N, C-alpha and C positions, 0 to 999 in steps of 0.2 A: 615415687613416694608422695603421699598426700597427707593432709592433716585431718580431714573429716569425711572420708569416702564411705559413709555408713552403708551404702548399698552393697558393698563387698561382703557384708556380714549376713546377707539374706539367707544364704544356704549353709551357714555354719551349724553343725550338729554337736561338735565337741569343742569346748573352750579349755585351753591348756595354759595355766598360769604358773609363772615363776613364783617363788615364795618370798625370799628375803628382799626387802626394799622395793617390792612390787605390790604384794597384798597388804603390806603395812609400810609406812613411810620410813625412809632412812633416818629422818630426824628423831625417831624414837630412841636411837642409840643402841638398839639391840644388837645389830650386826657389828657395831663398833666393839661391843663386849666380846663377841665371838672372835673378831680379829685380834683383839688384845690377848685373849687366851691362847690363840695360835702362836703369837709371838713368845709368850711365856713358855709354852710347850717346847718350841724350837730352841729357845735359849737354854733350857734345862737339858734337852735331849742331846744337844751338841756341845754343851758347856761353853757357850759363847755369850758375848754381851747382848744386852737388849737391842742396841742399835744394829749390831751385826745380824741378829735374829730377824729383826724387822726387814732388813734389806734382803735377806735370803727368802723370807716369806713372800715378799713382793715379787722378787725375781722368778721364783717358782710359779707363782700365780700367773704372771704374764706369759710365761713359756708354756705352761701345761693346762691352763684353764682353771685349775684349782691348786692351791698350795699342797693339799693332800696328795694329789696325783703326782706332783713333782717329787714329794718325799718318798712315795712308794716306788717311783720309777728310778730315782737316783740313789736312794738309800734303803730300799726294801723295808720301809716302815710298815708296821702292822696298823691298819686303818682304824680298827675299833677302839683301842685305847685313846687314840688321837681324837676321834669323834666324840667319845664320852667326855673327854676333858673340855674340848672347846665349846660344847653345847650346855655346859653347866653355867647358865647365865640367868639373869633376872628377867623372867618372862613378863613380869608385871609392867615392864617398860612398854609393852604392846597394849594399847588401850582397846577395850571392847569397841566394836564398830557395828552397831545394829543396822545402820544404813547400808553398809556393805553387805551384810547378811541378807537384808531385804532385797537388794538389787540382784545378788547372785541367785536368790530364790526365784526371782521374776525372769531371769535370763533363761530362755528356752534351750534345752540341750544338756549334755553331760558336762560336768566340770571336773578337771583333773589338775593336780599340782605336780609340776616337774621341777625338781630341785636338786642342786648339788649338795644340799645339806642332808642330814639324817631324817629318817621317818619320825623318830622321837621329837626332834626339833620342830618338824613341820606340824606334828599333832599338837604340841603345846602352843604354837603360834595360832593355829586354827581355833583351839579352845579359847584362847584369850580374845581373839577377834569375834568369836561367836558364829563362825561360818561352817563348823564341822558338818551339820546336817545337809549342807548344800554341795559338799565335795564328795564325789564318788570314790576317789582313791588318790593315793600319793605314789609317785614314781620317784624314789629317792636315789641317792648315790650308790647304795648297795644294790638296789634293783638294776642299776646300770653297770654292775660289776666294777664299780669305782671308776668308770670312764665318764668324765664330766662334760657338760656343755662347755665349749661348742664343738666337741668331737662328734662328727656326724653319726657315728655308730650308735650312740645312746639314744638318738632321736628315733632311729629305726626300731630300736628295742622297745621304746615307749609305745610306738604305734602298734607294733606286733603284740605286745603284752596285753594291750587293752582293746585290740580289734578296731582301731581308729583308721578311717580313711583320710589320708592327708588333705585331699581337696575340700573336704567338709570340716576341716579343723582349723582353729585359730590359736596362735600362740602369742602370749603377752609376756614381755620380759623387759627389765630395766637396763639390760646390757645389750647394746645394739648388735655386737658380733655374735651373740647367742641366737639371733634370729636368722642368720644366713643359712644354716643347715635345714632349718624348718622350711624356709622358702624354697630351697632346692628340692625338697621332697614334695612340694606342692601346697604347703600350708599357707594360710593368710597370716600376716605378721603385724604385730603392734608393738612399737617401741614406746615404753613408758620412760621418758627421758630421765636417766638415772641421776640421782644427786649424791650417791655414795662415793666414797673416796676413790674406789677402784672401778667405777662403772664405765670407764673409757668413754667420756662424754662427747668426744669429738671424732666420730668415726669418719673414715675416708669415703669417697664417692662410691666405691665398689660395695661397701657395707650398706650405705644409704639406699642403694638400688635394690637391696633385698627386703626393704621395709615398705609395707603397704600403708601404714597409718602411724602417725606420731601423736602421742598424747602426753600432756603435761601433768595430768591428774587422773588417777584411776576412777574416782567417783564421777568426775565430769564425763569421762569417756563412756562409762557404763550408762550414765544418764542419756547421752546421745544415742547409743546403740539401742537402748530400751525404747526411747521415744520413736526412733526410726522403725523398729520392728513392730511397734504397736500400731503404726500408721500403714503397715503393709496390708494388702487385701488378704483376707482369710480364705483358704481353699473351701470350695463348696462341698457340702456333704454328699 
């Protein structure tokens, strides 16, 4: 694991970005709203207290990668009403980011979003950020048959769906453990150190060994990558 090995990005043709707390900061509070709506849904679904619902939500998340997957596995929950409920949030919390849009436009290669959230949620966030024209497609939780990161199966599904060669792809995520399966497939990995409540900010050494680059700020990392790529020799005609 290194902090600024920009030469490892020279051969990247596809950039795979997580969405929540990666393309926008956790400080926006948007994902906090999603989390709070999950708690409410669970409390009503099981007729339990808010505190008990919060604990069940967290326990299922830690065990299955997403709370939704845990609810589907242990309680046969229908995912669509759950997703519809939890993503009815105030998207205006996400501020437009024209600098991010400019940088994604300058970044050579394909850009994909790989999210455990819904396509609707991803589309609304992209619209608020102003990056929609620069993202080729979204691979959401339903595309993954509701198998969430970090289950290795959904990573292979992403690559197959979009015809991506793992050695020429880079994945950026705020949750370190989500990068392990990407690295195992041969992708270059970037950990945007998470500031969210459940971002698992202290991974063990085995997880750290799957990370090629650590970044504290998405914009600064993109600045570094773009500056490095701009200074590389251009192939002769």
